C-alpha positions as CSV (number, residue, x, y, z in Angstrom):
1,X,43.4,-62.0,-3.1
2,X,40.2,-61.6,-0.9
3,X,41.4,-58.4,0.5
4,X,42.2,-57.0,-3.0
5,X,38.6,-58.0,-4.2
6,X,37.1,-56.3,-1.1
7,X,39.0,-53.1,-1.8
8,X,37.9,-53.3,-5.4
9,X,34.3,-53.5,-4.3
10,X,34.7,-50.6,-2.0
11,X,36.2,-48.6,-4.8
12,X,33.5,-49.3,-7.2
13,X,30.8,-48.5,-4.6
14,X,32.6,-45.1,-3.9
15,X,32.8,-44.4,-7.6
16,X,29.1,-45.2,-8.0
17,X,28.2,-42.9,-5.0
18,X,30.2,-40.0,-6.6
19,X,28.7,-40.6,-10.0
20,X,25.2,-40.7,-8.7
21,X,25.8,-37.6,-6.6
22,X,27.1,-35.8,-9.6
23,X,24.1,-36.8,-11.5
24,X,21.7,-35.7,-8.9
25,X,23.4,-32.3,-8.5
26,X,23.2,-31.8,-12.3
27,X,19.5,-32.7,-12.3
28,X,18.9,-30.4,-9.5
29,X,20.8,-27.6,-11.2
30,X,18.8,-28.2,-14.4
31,X,15.5,-28.2,-12.4
32,X,16.6,-24.9,-10.9
33,X,17.4,-23.4,-14.2
34,X,14.1,-24.5,-15.7
35,X,12.2,-23.1,-12.5
36,X,14.0,-19.7,-12.8
37,X,13.4,-19.5,-16.6
38,X,9.6,-20.3,-16.2
39,X,9.4,-17.7,-13.4
40,X,11.1,-15.1,-15.6
41,X,8.8,-15.8,-18.6
42,X,5.7,-15.6,-16.5
43,X,6.7,-12.4,-14.8
44,X,7.8,-10.7,-18.1
45,X,4.5,-11.7,-19.6
46,X,2.6,-10.2,-16.5
47,X,4.6,-6.9,-16.9
48,X,3.8,-6.6,-20.6
49,X,0.1,-7.1,-19.8
50,X,0.4,-4.6,-17.0
51,X,2.0,-1.9,-19.1
52,X,-0.6,-2.5,-21.8
53,X,-3.5,-1.8,-19.5
54,X,-4.6,-5.4,-19.4
55,X,-4.8,-5.5,-15.7
56,X,-7.1,-8.6,-15.2
57,X,-4.9,-10.8,-17.4
58,X,-1.8,-9.4,-15.5
59,X,-3.3,-10.2,-12.2
60,X,-3.9,-13.8,-13.2
61,X,-0.1,-14.4,-13.9
62,X,1.0,-12.3,-10.9
63,X,-1.2,-14.3,-8.6
64,X,0.3,-17.5,-10.2
65,X,3.7,-16.3,-9.2
66,X,2.6,-15.1,-5.7
67,X,1.0,-18.5,-5.0
68,X,3.5,-21.0,-6.5
69,X,6.7,-19.1,-6.4
70,X,6.6,-17.9,-2.9
71,X,10.4,-17.9,-2.5
72,X,11.0,-16.8,-6.1
73,X,13.2,-14.0,-7.3
74,X,10.2,-11.7,-7.9
75,X,8.3,-12.2,-4.7
76,X,8.3,-8.6,-3.5
77,X,8.1,-7.0,-7.0
78,X,5.0,-9.2,-7.7
79,X,3.3,-7.9,-4.6
80,X,4.1,-4.3,-5.6
81,X,2.7,-5.0,-9.0
82,X,-0.5,-6.6,-7.7
83,X,-1.1,-3.5,-5.4
84,X,-1.1,-1.4,-8.6
85,X,-3.1,-3.8,-10.7
86,X,-5.8,-4.3,-8.2
87,X,-6.1,-0.5,-7.7
88,X,-6.5,0.1,-11.4
89,X,-9.6,-2.3,-11.5
90,X,-10.9,-0.8,-8.3
91,X,-10.5,-4.0,-6.2
92,X,-9.3,-1.6,-3.4
93,X,-9.8,-4.1,-0.5
94,X,-7.5,-6.6,-2.3
95,X,-4.9,-4.0,-2.9
96,X,-5.1,-2.7,0.7
97,X,-4.8,-6.3,2.1
98,X,-1.5,-6.8,0.2
99,X,-0.2,-3.4,1.3
100,X,-0.9,-4.2,5.0
101,X,1.0,-7.5,4.6
102,X,3.9,-5.8,2.7
103,X,4.4,-3.1,5.3
104,X,4.4,-5.8,8.0
105,X,6.9,-8.1,6.3
106,X,9.1,-5.6,4.5
107,X,9.1,-2.3,6.6
108,X,12.6,-1.2,5.3
109,X,12.0,-2.1,1.6
110,X,13.5,0.5,-0.7
111,X,10.1,1.1,-2.3
112,X,8.2,1.7,0.9
113,X,7.5,5.3,-0.2
114,X,5.7,3.9,-3.2
115,X,3.6,1.6,-1.0
116,X,2.6,4.4,1.3
117,X,1.6,6.6,-1.8
118,X,-0.5,3.8,-3.2
119,X,-2.1,3.4,0.2
120,X,-2.9,7.0,0.2
121,X,-4.6,6.9,-3.2
122,X,-6.5,3.8,-2.2
123,X,-7.9,5.5,0.9
124,X,-8.8,8.5,-1.3
125,X,-10.6,6.2,-3.8
126,X,-12.6,4.6,-0.9
127,X,-13.6,8.0,0.4
128,X,-14.7,9.0,-3.2
129,X,-16.7,5.7,-3.5
130,X,-18.6,6.3,-0.3
131,X,-19.6,9.7,-1.8
132,X,-21.0,8.0,-4.9
133,X,-23.0,5.6,-2.7
134,X,-24.3,8.5,-0.7
135,X,-25.2,11.0,-3.4
136,X,-28.0,12.6,-1.3
137,X,-25.5,13.4,1.5
138,X,-23.1,16.4,1.3
139,X,-19.4,15.4,1.1
140,X,-18.7,17.4,4.4
141,X,-21.3,15.5,6.4
142,X,-19.7,12.0,5.6
143,X,-17.2,10.4,8.1
144,X,-13.8,11.4,6.8
145,X,-12.0,8.4,8.1
146,X,-10.6,7.2,4.9
147,X,-9.6,10.8,3.8
148,X,-7.9,11.2,7.1
149,X,-5.9,7.9,6.6
150,X,-5.0,9.1,3.1
151,X,-3.9,12.5,4.6
152,X,-1.7,10.7,7.2
153,X,0.0,8.4,4.7
154,X,0.9,11.3,2.4
155,X,2.3,13.2,5.3
156,X,4.5,10.2,6.1
157,X,6.0,10.4,2.6
158,X,6.8,14.1,2.8
159,X,8.3,13.9,6.3
160,X,10.1,10.5,6.0
161,X,10.9,10.5,2.3
162,X,11.3,14.2,1.3
163,X,13.4,13.2,-1.7
164,X,11.0,10.7,-3.0
165,X,9.7,11.1,-6.5
166,X,6.3,10.6,-5.0
167,X,6.6,13.6,-2.6
168,X,5.5,16.2,-5.0
169,X,2.4,14.2,-5.9
170,X,1.7,13.7,-2.1
171,X,1.7,17.5,-1.6
172,X,-0.8,18.0,-4.4
173,X,-3.1,15.5,-2.9
174,X,-2.6,16.8,0.7
175,X,-3.9,20.3,-0.5
176,X,-7.2,18.6,-1.6
177,X,-7.4,16.5,1.6
178,X,-6.7,19.5,3.8
179,X,-9.7,21.2,2.4
180,X,-11.9,18.1,2.6
181,X,-11.0,17.6,6.2
182,X,-11.3,21.2,7.2
183,X,-14.8,21.4,5.6
184,X,-15.9,18.5,7.7
185,X,-14.5,20.1,10.8
186,X,-16.4,23.3,10.1
187,X,-19.6,21.3,9.7
188,X,-18.9,19.7,13.2
189,X,-18.1,23.2,14.7
190,X,-21.5,24.6,13.5
191,X,-23.3,21.5,14.9
192,X,-21.7,21.8,18.3
193,X,-22.3,25.5,18.3
194,X,-25.9,25.0,17.6
195,X,-26.4,22.5,20.6
196,X,-24.4,24.8,22.9
197,X,-21.4,22.4,23.2
198,X,-18.9,25.3,23.3
199,X,-16.0,23.4,24.8
200,X,-16.3,21.1,21.9
201,X,-16.4,24.1,19.5
202,X,-13.2,25.5,21.0
203,X,-11.4,22.2,20.7
204,X,-12.5,21.6,17.1
205,X,-11.5,25.0,16.0
206,X,-8.2,24.7,17.9
207,X,-7.6,21.4,16.0
208,X,-8.3,23.2,12.6
209,X,-5.8,26.0,13.5
210,X,-3.1,23.4,14.2
211,X,-3.7,21.1,11.2
212,X,-5.5,23.3,8.6
213,X,-4.3,26.9,9.3
214,X,-4.4,28.2,5.7
215,X,-7.9,27.1,4.7
216,X,-10.9,29.2,4.2
217,X,-12.9,26.8,6.3
218,X,-10.6,27.5,9.3
219,X,-11.1,31.2,8.8
220,X,-14.8,30.7,8.8
221,X,-14.6,28.8,12.0
222,X,-13.0,31.6,14.0
223,X,-16.2,33.5,14.8
224,X,-17.7,30.3,16.2
225,X,-14.6,30.0,18.5
226,X,-15.0,33.6,19.6
227,X,-18.7,33.0,20.4
228,X,-17.9,29.8,22.3
229,X,-15.4,31.7,24.6
230,X,-18.0,34.3,25.3
231,X,-20.6,31.7,26.2
232,X,-18.1,29.7,28.3
233,X,-17.3,32.9,30.4
């Protein structure tokens, strides 16, 4: 009799354990569904605002997803959208910071060509902004560091992703950047020629012939190279 009662208690305990486990699983499943649904609603709302040009409102919702749903279904896409949204409101440092992190964490992401393209646009925008801040300075006198960075990123798209839909746009921007950089190089060639630094002149023009052979600025630099060779001899 005692043994039967003991077995009955064990059976009841097992049944309770199974029942509680099933309830917990069901609750967990429901919480997961609510979590996913809320995440979906926030993201779709942010996308709607993004497409409507309401970038600041979109950023608020995208940042919510980025901060509170770090392992969510939209983690990578949210970062891609934030890159674009920040760029559109000229928060270029914010956009660039996300890009640097994205390239580090997802180097093989299928949209890496887009990320490189956006990075090129951002570097160009920073270069243009510096021009606005220094209106009294000719564009060819400014440090072209950001223009060069943009040039390098657009080249990566063309060489690494030739079939990308962004390749054609990268080519168009490379044409502008090529002239921007060649113009700056010609400015330096003239400067070094004026101070008699002829080896520097030869090196600069040689660099122009390698990187910007088809620009008018490179053609204009050739006489300086010829003069430098004469003076070196």
